[in-house]
N, C-alpha and C positions, 0 to 999 in steps of 0.2 A: 544454497541457502545458508545464511549465517547461522552458526551453531548457537549464537547468543540470542537470536531473534525470538524464538518461542519462549525461553525462560523470562526474558525481559518483558515481552508482551503479556505473559501470564501474570507477572508482578504488577504491571500497569492495570490489567483487568481486575486483579484482586484489590488493588488500591481504590479503583473506581467503584467496585462493588461495596467496599467498606464505607466509602464516603457518600456515594450516591445511590446505593442499592442496585438491584438488578431487575427492576420492573420493565414492563413493555416500553414505557417512556424512556428509560435509560438505554435500553437496547436501540430504540430509534435514534437517540442522541448519538450513540456510537456509530451508527450507519451514516448519520448526517455529518459526523466528523470526517469520515472518508471523503464525502463530497466536498466539504470545506477545503480539505487538503488538496483535492484535485483542482479546485478552483485556484488555489495558490500556485500550483504548478503552471496552470494556464497563464496567470498573471506574470509569473517569472519568465515564461517563454515569450510572452508579448513584450516584456521589458528587455529581454535578451535580443529580440529581433528589431526593437525600436519601432514597433507598429503603431505606437501612440506618438504622433508627431509633436504633441505638446510636451511630452516627457522625454522623448528620445530613448537612447539605450540606457537602461537602468539596472539590468541584471546580467549575469554571466551564465555560462553553461554549468558552472559549479552551483549556482543558485538553483537552477532547474533540477540538477541532480539531487541537491539537498531536499527540495520540495518533493521530489519523487520518493525519496526515502521516507519522508513523513507520511506519504500516502500508504506505503507498504506497512509501516508501523501501525497506522490507524486501522488499516484493513485487518491486520493480524490481531489487533486488540479486539476488534468487532467480531472476528471469527470465533473468539472464545465465548461469545454469547450464544452461539448456535451449535456448538459441538463440545463434547467433553474430551475429544481427541483431535485438537487442532493441528498438531504436528503431523499426525498420521493422515489426516484429511488433506493437508497441503501436499504432503509427499505423494499421496495417491493421485492428486490432481496433476502434479508435475510429471509423474510417471505416465499418466494418460496423455498429456500433451506431448511428451517425448515420443510415445508410441505413434501418435498421429503424425508428428514431424518426420519420424523415421520412415513411415509408410508413404509419405508424399514427397520426400526429398530424394531425388535421384542421386545415386552414388557417382562420384567423380572418378574417372580413371586418369592415371598419370600419363 
């Protein structure tokens, strides 16, 4: 995890709180932002694969990666609306996923 992700996401969340408040509506808008960004990933992937014959290839793998980064940022900003310890919560989730992965991934022998 980028060491700058949480501090920057906290700054974005604080700026949004200052500008838009932190009502239930604003929280919903932050969740919808995650969905919007996910849609942009999908559009970039469709453009990368040329699945729209009218448009052809319009995006690159770098475009898809860029949009995925936007999803991560939007999700991290939204996380700040649901916990006072977003970094610890994300770390705990990553640790839990790593434990599950370790438990289900067979060790390779040389």
